[in-house]
VOPAGU-2260 file (C-alpha; in pm, 1 decimal, decimal comma):
REM VOPAGU-2260
SITE   aa  ch    i         X         Y         Z
SITE  MET   A    0   14193,1   12056,8    8989,1
SITE  LYS   A    1   14395,1   11936,3    9286,1
SITE  LYS   A    2   14276,0   12231,5    9494,4
SITE  THR   A    3   13917,3   12147,6    9407,7
SITE  LEU   A    4   13969,8   11783,4    9506,4
SITE  VAL   A    5   14128,4   11879,3    9838,2
SITE  LYS   A    6   13844,0   12121,7    9905,5
SITE  TYR   A    7   13593,2   11847,4    9832,2
SITE  ARG   A    8   13766,1   11594,8   10056,6
SITE  ASN   A    9   13768,8   11843,8   10344,3
SITE  SER   A   10   13417,5   11978,1   10284,4
SITE  ALA   A   11   13185,2   12029,0   10580,7
SITE  PHE   A   12   12922,9   11805,1   10418,2
SITE  ARG   A   13   13165,7   11518,1   10377,0
SITE  SER   A   14   13284,8   11557,7   10736,6
SITE  PHE   A   15   12926,3   11564,7   10861,3
SITE  ILE   A   16   12837,7   11246,6   10671,2
SITE  ARG   A   17   13141,6   11063,9   10808,9
SITE  ARG   A   18   13073,2   11174,9   11166,3
SITE  HIS   A   19   12712,1   11059,8   11145,7
SITE  SER   A   20   12758,5   10759,4   10918,5
SITE  LYS   A   21   12553,3   10542,6   11154,3
SITE  TYR   A   22   12240,1   10753,7   11103,3
SITE  ALA   A   23   12303,4   10886,8   10752,4
SITE  PRO   A   24   12102,9   10610,9   10572,7
SITE  ILE   A   25   11792,4   10681,6   10782,8
SITE  LEU   A   26   11832,1   11056,8   10733,5
SITE  PHE   A   27   11854,7   11019,0   10355,9
SITE  PHE   A   28   11558,8   10778,7   10348,5
SITE  MET   A   29   11350,9   11028,9   10546,5
SITE  GLY   A   30   11487,5   11309,3   10329,4
SITE  GLY   A   31   11345,8   11143,6   10019,2
SITE  PHE   A   32   11017,8   11081,5   10198,9
SITE  ILE   A   33   10986,6   11443,1   10316,8
SITE  PHE   A   34   11092,2   11586,2    9979,2
SITE  ASP   A   35   10807,3   11411,8    9799,5
SITE  THR   A   36   10560,3   11490,0   10078,2
SITE  LEU   A   37   10626,1   11861,6   10030,0
SITE  THR   A   38   10631,1   11863,2    9650,5
SITE  LEU   A   39   10398,7   11595,0    9512,7
SITE  GLY   A   40   10027,1   11660,9    9469,1
SITE  ARG   A   41    9852,3   11439,9    9217,1
SITE  ILE   A   42    9982,8   11150,2    9012,5
SITE  ASP   A   43    9876,3   11285,1    8671,9
SITE  ARG   A   44   10053,6   11623,1    8698,0
SITE  THR   A   45   10349,3   11667,9    8464,3
SITE  TYR   A   46   10568,9   11769,8    8758,5
SITE  ASP   A   47   10478,7   11461,3    8963,4
SITE  LEU   A   48   10529,0   11227,5    8667,3
SITE  THR   A   49   10866,4   11386,9    8592,4
SITE  VAL   A   50   10987,2   11367,3    8953,8
SITE  LEU   A   51   10885,6   11004,0    8999,6
SITE  CYS   A   52   11032,3   10896,4    8665,8
SITE  LEU   A   53   11358,4   11074,0    8752,7
SITE  HIS   A   54   11357,8   10904,9    9095,1
SITE  MET   A   55   11310,8   10560,2    8940,4
SITE  THR   A   56   11569,4   10616,9    8666,1
SITE  SER   A   57   11822,5   10763,5    8910,5
SITE  LEU   A   58   11768,9   10476,4    9153,9
SITE  SER   A   59   11835,0   10217,4    8881,9
SITE  ILE   A   60   12150,7   10396,8    8766,5
SITE  THR   A   61   12274,2   10443,5    9123,2
SITE  LEU   A   62   12219,8   10074,0    9201,5
SITE  TYR   A   63   12424,8    9983,4    8895,7
SITE  LEU   A   64   12708,2   10220,9    8991,4
SITE  TYR   A   65   12707,9   10110,7    9354,5
SITE  ASN   A   66   12719,6    9739,2    9282,7
SITE  LEU   A   67   13012,1    9777,7    9043,1
SITE  ALA   A   68   13207,6   10005,9    9276,8
SITE  ASP   A   69   13345,2    9712,2    9479,9
SITE  ASP   A   70   13508,0    9579,1    9163,1
SITE  GLY   A   71   13706,1    9899,9    9117,6
SITE  LYS   A   72   13518,5    9986,8    8797,0
SITE  TRP   A   73   13520,3   10357,5    8878,2
SITE  LYS   A   74   13879,7   10381,9    8991,4
SITE  ASP   A   75   14062,5   10680,7    8840,5
SITE  THR   A   76   13733,2   10826,8    8714,4
SITE  PHE   A   77   13537,7   11123,3    8849,3
SITE  LEU   A   78   13285,4   10875,0    8996,3
SITE  ALA   A   79   13547,2   10749,6    9242,6
SITE  ARG   A   80   13507,4   11071,2    9441,4
SITE  TYR   A   81   13139,5   11007,4    9500,4
SITE  GLU   A   82   13137,1   10633,2    9572,1
SITE  GLU   A   83   13075,2   10677,7    9943,8
SITE  TYR   A   84   12759,9   10876,6    9865,9
SITE  LEU   A   85   12605,0   10610,1    9643,3
SITE  PRO   A   86   12436,4   10411,8    9926,6
SITE  LEU   A   87   12296,4   10737,0   10065,1
SITE  ALA   A   88   12157,4   10827,8    9723,0
SITE  ILE   A   89   11993,7   10483,9    9708,7
SITE  GLN   A   90   11829,1   10549,7   10044,7
SITE  PHE   A   91   11708,7   10890,6    9925,3
SITE  PHE   A   92   11543,6   10745,7    9615,0
SITE  PHE   A   93   11395,9   10456,8    9814,3
SITE  GLY   A   94   11240,3   10711,2   10049,5
SITE  GLY   A   95   11118,1   10933,9    9768,5
SITE  LEU   A   96   10953,5   10657,3    9568,4
SITE  SER   A   97   10801,2   10474,3    9863,0
SITE  SER   A   98   10649,6   10797,6    9992,4
SITE  ALA   A   99   10459,7   10851,0    9666,6
SITE  TYR   A  100   10215,1   10567,8    9743,2
SITE  VAL   A  101   10143,8   10699,3   10093,1
SITE  ILE   A  102   10106,5   11057,9    9968,5
SITE  TYR   A  103    9859,0   10978,3    9693,2
SITE  PHE   A  104    9648,3   10753,6    9915,7
SITE  SER   A  105    9661,2   10965,6   10231,3
SITE  ARG   A  106    9358,2   11145,0   10081,9
SITE  SER   A  107    9160,6   10820,6   10095,0
SITE  VAL   A  108    8898,3   10777,2   10367,1
SITE  SER   A  109    8999,3   10410,8   10380,8
SITE  LEU   A  110    9318,2   10456,4   10580,4
SITE  SER   A  111    9370,6   10090,3   10663,6
SITE  LYS   A  112    9508,4   10009,6   10319,7
SITE  THR   A  113    9747,7   10304,1   10320,6
SITE  ALA   A  114    9853,6   10221,2   10675,1
SITE  SER   A  115    9928,0    9859,3   10585,1
SITE  PHE   A  116   10157,4    9971,7   10304,7
SITE  PHE   A  117   10326,3   10225,2   10532,7
SITE  ILE   A  118   10387,6    9952,9   10792,8
SITE  ILE   A  119   10564,9    9748,9   10524,0
SITE  LEU   A  120   10785,9   10050,0   10446,8
SITE  VAL   A  121   10868,4   10098,2   10814,4
SITE  LEU   A  122   10956,7    9729,6   10849,9
SITE  LEU   A  123   11184,6    9756,3   10547,3
SITE  LEU   A  124   11351,8   10058,8   10701,3
SITE  ILE   A  125   11402,5    9879,6   11033,4
SITE  ALA   A  126   11535,9    9571,0   10855,5
SITE  ASN   A  127   11775,1    9787,3   10660,6
SITE  GLU   A  128   11901,6    9951,0   10980,5
SITE  PHE   A  129   11959,9    9632,5   11174,5
SITE  LEU   A  130   12098,3    9407,9   10902,8
SITE  LYS   A  131   12470,2    9385,1   10951,1
SITE  LYS   A  132   12559,2    9502,5   10602,4
SITE  ARG   A  133   12259,4    9734,3   10568,9
SITE  ILE   A  134   12200,8    9855,4   10216,4
SITE  SER   A  135   12506,6    9665,1   10090,9
SITE  ASN   A  136   12311,6    9345,4   10155,3
SITE  LYS   A  137   12213,9    9269,6    9798,3
SITE  TYR   A  138   11917,4    9046,8    9885,5
SITE  LEU   A  139   11761,5    9332,5   10080,7
SITE  GLN   A  140   11870,4    9584,2    9820,2
SITE  PHE   A  141   11706,4    9414,7    9522,8
SITE  GLY   A  142   11406,4    9299,1    9725,4
SITE  VAL   A  143   11324,0    9656,6    9823,8
SITE  TYR   A  144   11403,3    9776,8    9471,1
SITE  TYR   A  145   11153,8    9534,4    9320,0
SITE  PHE   A  146   10883,3    9622,7    9573,9
SITE  ILE   A  147   10930,3    9993,1    9494,1
SITE  SER   A  148   10945,3    9920,5    9120,5
SITE  PHE   A  149   10617,2    9727,0    9132,0
SITE  THR   A  150   10429,6   10010,2    9301,3
SITE  PHE   A  151   10588,4   10263,5    9065,1
SITE  PHE   A  152   10462,3   10087,7    8752,4
SITE  THR   A  153   10116,9   10017,1    8898,3
SITE  PHE   A  154   10081,9   10395,3    8932,4
SITE  MET   A  155   10241,6   10499,2    8605,0
SITE  ILE   A  156   10103,3   10255,7    8348,7
SITE  PRO   A  157    9731,8   10324,6    8425,6
SITE  VAL   A  158    9803,1   10698,9    8408,2
SITE  PHE   A  159    9959,5   10671,6    8061,1
SITE  LEU   A  160    9708,3   10416,2    7929,9
SITE  LYS   A  161    9414,9   10603,6    8091,9
SITE  GLU   A  162    9270,3   10267,5    8182,8
SITE  LEU   A  163    9250,7   10062,4    8500,4
SITE  ASN   A  164    9156,2    9697,1    8530,0
SITE  THR   A  165    9301,9    9362,7    8630,2
SITE  THR   A  166    9479,5    9321,3    8295,8
SITE  VAL   A  167    9654,8    9658,5    8335,2
SITE  PHE   A  168    9759,2    9562,1    8689,3
SITE  LEU   A  169    9907,0    9234,3    8566,2
SITE  ILE   A  170   10088,3    9415,8    8284,1
SITE  SER   A  171   10231,4    9663,3    8536,2
SITE  GLY   A  172   10358,4    9379,0    8752,9
SITE  ALA   A  173   10510,5    9201,5    8452,8
SITE  VAL   A  174   10691,6    9519,1    8338,6
SITE  SER   A  175   10837,6    9570,9    8686,6
SITE  LEU   A  176   10941,1    9203,3    8704,5
SITE  VAL   A  177   11116,8    9205,1    8365,7
SITE  SER   A  178   11293,2    9538,6    8426,8
SITE  THR   A  179   11417,5    9429,0    8770,7
SITE  LEU   A  180   11543,7    9092,3    8647,5
SITE  LEU   A  181   11714,9    9266,6    8354,8
SITE  LEU   A  182   11898,1    9508,0    8586,9
SITE  LEU   A  183   11990,0    9222,9    8821,3
SITE  THR   A  184   12125,9    9014,3    8532,4
SITE  ILE   A  185   12337,4    9301,9    8396,9
SITE  ILE   A  186   12487,8    9371,8    8739,7
SITE  TYR   A  187   12546,1    9001,1    8806,4
SITE  ARG   A  188   12734,1    8954,0    8478,9
SITE  LYS   A  189   12949,9    9265,0    8513,6
SITE  SER   A  190   13027,9    9248,8    8886,7
SITE  LEU   A  191   13254,3    8975,8    9022,2
SITE  SER   A  192   13187,1    9085,8    9381,9
SITE  SER   A  193   12810,5    9049,9    9324,4
SITE  ARG   A  194   12855,7    8697,9    9188,7
SITE  LYS   A  195   13049,4    8607,5    9502,4
SITE  GLU   A  196   12798,3    8766,3    9738,2
SITE  ILE   A  197   12466,2    8642,5    9603,4
SITE  ASN   A  198   12316,9    8326,0    9462,8
SITE  LEU   A  199   12137,3    8431,2    9144,9
SITE  GLY   A  200   11873,5    8156,9    9175,5
SITE  LYS   A  201   11794,6    8257,5    9533,0
SITE  MET   A  202   11771,5    8624,2    9436,2
SITE  VAL   A  203   11536,0    8550,4    9146,3
SITE  PHE   A  204   11322,5    8334,5    9377,4
SITE  ILE   A  205   11291,7    8622,4    9629,0
SITE  ILE   A  206   11183,2    8866,0    9356,7
SITE  ILE   A  207   10928,1    8625,3    9211,0
SITE  ALA   A  208   10797,9    8555,1    9564,1
SITE  ILE   A  209   10742,6    8928,6    9615,2
SITE  TYR   A  210   10570,1    8944,8    9275,3
SITE  GLY   A  211   10339,1    8657,2    9369,7
SITE  SER   A  212   10264,2    8802,5    9713,8
SITE  ILE   A  213   10162,4    9143,8    9578,7
SITE  ASN   A  214    9936,8    8980,5    9320,1
SITE  LEU   A  215    9780,7    8766,4    9593,8
SITE  PHE   A  216    9717,1    9075,2    9807,8
SITE  TYR   A  217    9559,1    9246,3    9507,5
SITE  PHE   A  218    9314,9    8965,3    9434,7
SITE  LEU   A  219    9231,3    8933,9    9804,9
SITE  ASN   A  220    9146,8    9307,3    9811,2
SITE  LEU   A  221    9422,4    9377,7   10063,4
SITE  ILE   A  222    9565,6    9663,5    9857,3
SITE  PRO   A  223    9363,6    9936,5    9683,5
SITE  PRO   A  224    9325,5    9962,9    9303,4
SITE  VAL   A  225    9593,9   10224,2    9236,6
SITE  PRO   A  226    9584,0   10502,6    9129,4
SITE  LEU   A  227    9215,8   10548,4    9223,9
SITE  ALA   A  228    9144,6   10686,7    9571,1
SITE  LEU   A  229    8827,2   10747,5    9768,5
SITE  ASP   A  230    8860,3   11114,8    9860,8
SITE  LYS   A  231    8540,7   11162,7   10062,8
SITE  GLY   A  232    8263,0   10940,1   10195,7
SITE  ILE   A  233    7971,2   11088,5   10388,9
SITE  VAL   A  234    7633,7   10958,4   10509,0
SITE  ALA   A  235    7391,5   11245,7   10452,1
SITE  HIS   A  236    7031,9   11356,3   10507,3
SITE  GLU   A  237    6998,1   11541,7   10178,1
SITE  ILE   A  238    7200,6   11601,5    9860,7
SITE  ILE   A  239    7111,5   11871,1    9606,8
SITE  GLN   A  240    7290,5   11950,7    9281,6
SITE  LYS   A  241    7298,1   12326,7    9218,4
SITE  ASN   A  242    7516,7   12533,7    8984,8
SITE  GLY   A  243    7765,3   12252,5    8930,4
SITE  LYS   A  244    7803,3   12190,4    9304,8
SITE  TYR   A  245    7678,9   11916,7    9534,9
SITE  GLU   A  246    7517,8   12056,9    9850,9
SITE  VAL   A  247    7549,9   11780,2   10108,5
SITE  THR   A  248    7356,5   11808,5   10435,8
SITE  TYR   A  249    7482,8   11586,8   10718,4
SITE  GLU   A  250    7490,5   11564,7   11096,3
SITE  SER   A  251    7790,0   11758,1   11224,8
SITE  GLU   A  252    8026,5   11595,4   11470,1
SITE  GLU   A  253    8109,2   11726,1   11818,1
SITE  SER   A  254    8378,2   11995,1   11818,8
SITE  PHE   A  255    8625,3   11788,6   12021,7
SITE  ILE   A  256    8630,4   11521,3   11748,5
SITE  PHE   A  257    8859,1   11728,6   11527,6
SITE  TRP   A  258    8959,9   11458,2   11278,9
SITE  ARG   A  259    8621,2   11450,2   11101,9
SITE  LYS   A  260    8330,6   11686,6   11049,9
SITE  HIS   A  261    8040,7   11446,8   11002,2
SITE  LYS   A  262    7885,1   11201,4   11244,1
SITE  LEU   A  263    7893,5   10827,7   11189,5
SITE  ASP   A  264    7544,7   10798,6   11343,4
SITE  PHE   A  265    7237,5   10869,8   11132,2
SITE  SER   A  266    6922,9   10986,2   11313,8
SITE  TYR   A  267    6640,6   10829,0   11115,6
SITE  THR   A  268    6271,0   10903,5   11082,0
SITE  PRO   A  269    6028,8   10675,7   10890,7
SITE  ASP   A  270    6018,5   10707,5   10508,5
SITE  GLN   A  271    6335,0   10915,5   10509,5
SITE  ARG   A  272    6606,1   10870,1   10248,5
SITE  VAL   A  273    6958,9   10782,9   10357,4
SITE  TYR   A  274    7220,1   10923,2   10118,0
SITE  ILE   A  275    7581,9   10824,5   10064,1
SITE  PHE   A  276    7803,2   11086,6    9900,1
SITE  SER   A  277    8144,7   10991,4    9765,3
SITE  SER   A  278    8417,0   11162,3    9564,5
SITE  ILE   A  279    8678,4   10949,3    9391,3
SITE  PHE   A  280    9009,8   11077,3    9262,1
SITE  ALA   A  281    9117,5   10936,3    8926,4
SITE  PRO   A  282    9385,5   11051,1    8679,7
SITE  THR   A  283    9278,2   11276,6    8393,0
SITE  ASP   A  284    9058,3   11109,3    8128,6
SITE  LEU   A  285    9058,7   10773,8    8307,2
SITE  LYS   A  286    8705,6   10631,5    8287,3
SITE  LYS   A  287    8575,9   10372,1    8527,8
SITE  SER   A  288    8250,6   10216,7    8647,5
SITE  ILE   A  289    8197,7   10248,8    9022,6
SITE  PHE   A  290    7919,7   10119,4    9244,8
SITE  HIS   A  291    7803,2   10148,7    9603,5
SITE  ARG   A  292    7728,2    9822,2    9775,6
SITE  TRP   A  293    7483,7    9877,3   10062,6
SITE  ARG   A  294    7527,3    9626,5   10345,5
SITE  ARG   A  295    7359,4    9573,4   10680,3
SITE  TYR   A  296    7490,0    9374,2   10976,2
SITE  ASN   A  297    7255,0    9091,7   11074,2
SITE  THR   A  298    7277,7    9051,2   11452,0
SITE  GLN   A  299    7115,4    8708,9   11439,0
SITE  THR   A  300    7353,2    8549,8   11188,4
SITE  GLU   A  301    7639,2    8784,2   11289,8
SITE  GLU   A  302    7720,6    8841,7   10924,3
SITE  TRP   A  303    7703,3    9130,3   10678,7
SITE  GLU   A  304    7419,1    9105,7   10425,4
SITE  ASN   A  305    7449,6    9257,3   10077,5
SITE  LEU   A  306    7130,9    9449,4    9997,5
SITE  ASP   A  307    7184,0    9668,8    9690,4
SITE  ASP   A  308    7451,2    9746,9    9430,1
SITE  ILE   A  309    7396,9   10092,6    9278,3
SITE  GLY   A  310    7649,1   10208,1    9021,5
SITE  TYR   A  311    7761,1   10506,6    8813,2
SITE  ASP   A  312    8049,0   10594,0    8580,0
SITE  ILE   A  313    8331,9   10831,5    8667,7
SITE  THR   A  314    8578,7   11029,9    8457,1
SITE  GLY   A  315    8906,9   11135,8    8615,2
SITE  GLY   A  316    9069,6   11476,9    8616,2
SITE  ARG   A  317    8893,2   11680,5    8883,9
SITE  ASP   A  318    9126,1   11766,0    9171,2
SITE  GLY   A  319    8856,9   11711,3    9434,3
SITE  GLY   A  320    8755,7   11380,9    9279,8
SITE  PHE   A  321    8456,6   11272,5    9070,6
SITE  ARG   A  322    8144,0   11323,7    9280,6
SITE  GLY   A  323    7843,5   11096,3    9299,7
SITE  TYR   A  324    7582,2   10966,0    9539,3
SITE  THR   A  325    7330,9   10690,3    9595,3
SITE  TYR   A  326    7043,8   10663,0    9840,1
SITE  LYS   A  327    6820,4   10405,7   10002,8
SITE  THR   A  328    6472,2   10413,2   10158,1
SITE  ASN   A  329    6288,7   10176,9   10391,3
SITE  VAL   A  330    6599,7   10113,5   10598,6
SITE  THR   A  331    6601,5    9959,9   10945,3
SITE  PRO   A  332    6802,2   10061,5   11252,4
SITE  GLY   A  333    7138,6    9896,6   11304,1
SITE  GLU   A  334    7493,9    9892,4   11174,9
SITE  TRP   A  335    7537,2    9969,6   10807,0
SITE  GLU   A  336    7821,9   10014,2   10564,5
SITE  VAL   A  337    7856,3   10110,6   10200,2
SITE  GLN   A  338    8149,6    9963,6   10011,2
SITE  VAL   A  339    8277,3   10178,2    9725,2
SITE  LEU   A  340    8387,7    9928,2    9459,8
SITE  THR   A  341    8521,9    9913,4    9105,8
SITE  GLU   A  342    8350,2    9693,0    8848,2
SITE  GLU   A  343    8612,4    9424,7    8930,0
SITE  GLU   A  344    8494,3    9453,0    9293,8
SITE  GLN   A  345    8821,5    9604,8    9412,2
SITE  VAL   A  346    8748,5    9799,2    9731,9
SITE  LEU   A  347    8823,0   10172,1    9719,0
SITE  GLY   A  348    8689,5   10229,4   10067,3
SITE  VAL   A  349    8414,2   10154,9   10316,8
SITE  ILE   A  350    8174,1   10414,3   10460,7
SITE  ALA   A  351    8048,2   10277,9   10792,0
SITE  PHE   A  352    7761,0   10428,2   10993,3
SITE  GLU   A  353    7486,1   10335,5   11238,1
SITE  ILE   A  354    7117,6   10414,2   11181,4
SITE  LYS   A  355    6938,7   10511,9   11500,4
SITE  PRO   A  356    6567,8   10597,1   11522,7
SITE  LYS   A  357    6500,1   10958,4   11620,3
SITE  THR   A  358    6284,9   10941,6   11934,5
SITE  ASP   A  359    6274,6   11306,4   12050,0
SITE  GLN   A  360    6179,1   11646,2   11907,8
SITE  LYS   A  361    6523,4   11795,4   11960,1
SITE  PRO   A  362    6648,5   11945,6   11630,1
SITE  LEU   A  363    6948,2   11780,2   11469,1
SITE  ARG   A  364    7281,0   11961,5   11438,3
SITE  LEU   A  365    7282,6   11965,5   11058,7
SITE  LYS   A  366    7545,4   12125,1   10840,2
SITE  THR   A  367    7551,2   12177,5   10463,9
SITE  ALA   A  368    7879,1   12167,9   10273,5
SITE  LYS   A  369    7940,5   12229,1    9903,0
SITE  PHE   A  370    8160,1   11994,3    9700,1
């Protein structure tokens, strides 16, 4: 036993961690992020559900162990050997759980919402690096934990209930709030060092403020209705259903614009239909009403005008998303957009394009893709 302990204390891994202690938290955060990026695929897979639940459970346990370590609770136990790794494990689970949101919504054509969440994660990482006590700062620690917990439950509960609406979102937030306050209360009661370091009222206020802010962002449509995601959104010249496939004909983009295949301009001739094709990812068996809101920019009033709401129902489960389309005739040239919305008018994404009259006989560069 003593030989094993000596070997552990002199291990190359332990020496590496101590030599690079300044950067270890960032490395473990990124490690968790990269691990999930390489392994996670879709939120309703058994593997993904298992990994994320293990991440959340392990994070909660590790937070408990770490916060009681300063009180000598693990002295003369096998846990004492691993105490210095506990903050790194916390960083790993933070990275793993926070990456899940970005991974699942990176497929969305509405990148602004995903990007805004990612910016929050980056700011949290920077704050954690520059705060004097880093992850040992309990206000930061539990603030980040609650933020991660909220997003975790807003993914998980709709998947298990196979339902998504405002009530389910509020239930998800309430579950995350109660579970976080319960963990905080247990640690506060059992850890003398925690009672000395934090003001419980202040900590509870911070958590409730985060809870209120996320709910405000949700009702202001600043975050997407998880776990739905707009997988594809294309303005097309023709859409045909054949043998279970959608054949979508659209104007192909120039080769040097490698990040998308379809043009955002629509060359229009009189009496022609303008189609919008969308595919929406939803967890298996989750049913939802979706609609396309057609809008045109009025150059005189400098405002967007709502013209038509055309809806259809989706059922989740297909890896490439539930496919559907709407179309409009008698359109006029100008800037257009189609908002893809839930029945609660939560925005899944916006498909923007410009209609330009076709004035020459030059054939269009059309391409047909099957979805």
